[in-house]
N, C-alpha and C positions, 0 to 999 in steps of 0.2 A: 504494500500500500504506500503510495506517495503521501507524505505529510508535509504540507506547507505551513511552517510555523514561524514564530518570531517575526511577524510581518507588521506588527502594530506599534512601531516605535514612534510614530507621529500620529496626530489626530486624523489626518487625511492621508493615510499610508497607501502605497501602491504595492501590489503583489510583486515579489522579486521575479526576475526572468529565470525560467528553469527549462533546460533542454530535456524534455521528457522523452523517454524511449521505452518501449514495451520490453519487459524482461520476463523470464520464466518464473520469477518469484514475486511479481507484483500484479495484483488483480484489479485494483481500482485506485482512483486519485481522490484524496481528501483535500479540499480547498478551504482554507480558513478565511472566512469573509468578515469576521467580527471578533472582537475580544473585549473583555471587561464586562461590567454589569451595572446598570443604573438602579437596581433594586437591592434591598437589604433583607433578605430572608434571615431569620434569626439564628439559623444553624450554620450559615455559610460564611466562610472566610475569604472567598474569592475576590469580592469587591475591594477588600482592604489590601490585597496584594496586586491586583491587576487594574484597579481604578474603574472609572465609568466606561460605558459602552463606547467603542470606537469602531467605525465601519470602513471597509475598503470600497472605493468607488466602483460602481457597476461596470464601467467600461474596462477597468483593469481586470476585474473578475472574468468578464467575458473573453477578453484577450488571452488570459491565462488558460481558460478552458479550451479555447480554440487550439492553442499550442498542444495541450494534452491530447485532444482528439486527433490532431494531425500526427501525433506520435504513437497512435494506436490504442489509446485508452477508450474503453466502451462505457465505463460507469464512473460518474463523479458524485462525490458527497460534499454538499456545502456544510461547513462546520463553523462553530463559534461557541463561546462560553454562554451567551444568551442570544442565539441566532435570531430569535423572534424580534429582537430590538434592532436588527440591521436597518440602517437608513435613518435612524432618529437624529443622527448628528450630521447628515449630509444635506446639501442644498435641496429644498423641496420636500424633505423628510419622506422619501419613498418608503413603501412597505416591503416586507419580505416577499409577498406575493408578486410584486412588480419585478423583483430580481429573478425569481424563479421563472416567471412567464417570459422575461426577456432572454434568459439563458437558453431556454428551449426554442425560442423563435430565432435567436441570432446564431445558434450553433446547431443547425438542423441535423448534422451528422452525429451528434451525441446520442447514443442509444438509450442511456439510462441516467436519470438524475434522482438523487435522494437528499434528504435533510438528515443531519445528525441527531438532533433532539430539539424539540420545540416546547415553548411555554404556551399552553392552550389559551391563556388570557389574551394572546396577541395573534390569533389566527385570523387573518384579514379575508375579506370577500374575494379578492383576486386570487389568493392562494387556494381558497376553497374551490373556486371555479376551475382553476388549473388542475388541481387534483382530480376533479370530476371529469374533465374533458380531454386531458392530454395523457395518452397511454405511455408516453416516455417518462412521465413522473411515476416513479415506482409506488405501488399501493401498500406502503408501509410507513408508519410514523411512530417514532419513539417519543412518548409524552413525559414531560417532567411533572408528574402528579404529586409525588412525595407522601400523600396520605389520602384517606377516604373519609375522614371525619371533619366536619365543619369547624369545630372548636380547635382541633389540632392545626388545621390549615390556617386559622386566624392567628394562633400562637406562633406558627412558623412564619407568619407574615407573607403567606402566599396570596396571589391575586385572583384565585378562583375558589369555588366551593365544590362540594361533592357532585351536586346535580349539574354543574357546568361541565364536568368531565363526562358524565353519562350522556348529557345532551349532545356534546360535540362528537363523541364516538357514534352515537345514533345518527346524527345528521350526516357525517362523513360516509357512513355505510349506505345511507339512502342515495348519496351522490355517486359513490363508488363501491358497489357491493363486494368487490374482491379485496378491499383494504383491510389490513391487519394492524394491530397496535401492540407496541411494547411500552413499558413504563418503569420509572424509578419509584420505589417505595421505601420509606424509612420506618424501621421497626423500633418501638420503645422510645419515642420522643418523650422528653420530660412531661410529666403529668398525664401521660396517656393512660386512660382508664381501660378496663376490660371492654366496655361497650365501644369506646373509641377504636380500640384494636379490631373488634369485630366488624365495625363499619369499614375499616381499611381492608380487612380480609374480604369482605363481601363485594368490594369495588372491583375485584378481579373478574368476577362473573358479571357484575352489572355493566362493565365496560367491555366484556369479552376480550380481556387482555390475553395476548399470546406469549409474549416474552417478558420476563420480569428481571430487573436488577434490584435486589433487596439489600439494603444497607442497615445494619444495626446502628442505632444512634451512637455517635462518638462525639463528645463535646470538643469544640474548637476554641482554644483560649482566646478571649477577647470578644466572643460573640454573645449576644443576649441569651441564647439557649443554654450556654455553658453555666449561666447563673440561675437557671430554673431548677426546681426540685427534680432530681434525677431518679429514675427507676433502678431497682436492683439489677446489677449486670446479668445475673442468671436469668431474670425475667426477660430482659432485652434479647438475650441470646435465644431463649426459647421462642419468643414471638417472631424473631427473624427466621428461625427454622420452620415455624408454621407457615409463614408467608412463602418461603421457598418451596415447601411441599405443595402449597396451593398453586404456585407458579409452575412447578413441574407437571401437575395434573392438567393445568391449562394448556401447556405446550403439547402434552400427549393428546388432549382432545382435539387440538388444532391439527396435529399431524394425522390423526385418524380421519378427520374430515377431509383433509387434502388427499389422503390415500384412497378415498372413494372415487377419485378421478383416475384410477389405475388404467394405464394404457393411453391416457390423454397426453397429447403433445404439449410440451412446455419449453421454455428457454431458460438455460442456467448460465450464470456467470461463473466460470471456473475459478475457484480460489486455491485449489491444491490438486496435484495430480501427477507429480513427477517423482523420480528417485524411489520408485517402488511403493509410494504411499497410495492409499485408496483415493480415487478421484472425488473431490468434494466441490459441489456447485451450490450456488445460491439463486433461488427463484425470485421472481419479481416481488413477491410478498415477504421476502427475507427468509423463507423456509429453506433450511439446508437439505441437500440431497446427495446421498452417497452413491457414486456411480461405479464403484468397484475398481479393480486394478487396471486402470487405463493410464496410458502416458499422455495426459492432457496438459495443455498449455495454460497456466494461470492467466487470467485477464481476457480470455476468449469467451465468446458466447456460443454455447452448444445446444442444439435441439435434443431434448430428452423425453423419455416416457417414464411416468411414475409406476413402480412395480409393487410397492408396499411401504412399510414404515417400521421403525423401532421407537423406543421411548425418547430417542435423541434426535432422530433425523428421518427424512423420507428416504426410500430406496428407489433407485432408478437405473436406467440404462440409456446409452446414446440412441437417439432415434435414427 
């Protein structure tokens, strides 16, 4: 994976020039378009170290992606600390949806575009319509949810409530039925009651989340959350384990549903497949697919058929 980092040294930074070439160990390009954060979640130390949100100009981003595509890259991931805030410091304050739409329009040879992680409080109308109408935007979003209980979300100083998350997932599925969601969830936030934890646990099914990143709460010195009454570490660990178990069950449910399309044609971006390793691809909805012992070239798009699933991955073969 290409990682374009350390590009935010000035308020109006430009992406560095990079001579991208496709190699057998690199599958996709990650383009950092934003750094820093204007928000102050009570558990997060990032704004104190990276400062307020700073965006890269759209023209520089598009120019970089053109170079990557010319070098053989098929999939680009737009990345940032708070990517949903992209454009707030640029002239005209463009929205993230404008950037996504422009990248797809201005780089027609880019096969796949993804976002790294988004704050659902800032999903704009243009982004919604682009997700709905452009098949080159991959049907997968990783949501920065953090919790499923309104009081905990307020104490975290998040900008959404539980029903906002459920509503957004429902609305996006109506616009793009094949879309899937991942999410970050924090277990054992200070003052988290049993009911608050249950509300967070039930959010997994309420939003039909597929991939979970679960973090046991760990206080960061200097943050407001570090001064809040903490839970017993053993309880935090146990709740994190319960969330992970629910996440594993959600992943298996998703893979089982996808495997009902056995024999159906799909397209996989190859992530691994050389030096005797089993071939591993990634479908548009971020589902992994094990393609067996093929000598595949990472970064290429390959037609595949789904043949089954395990608890970790889909199984398939080259079409």
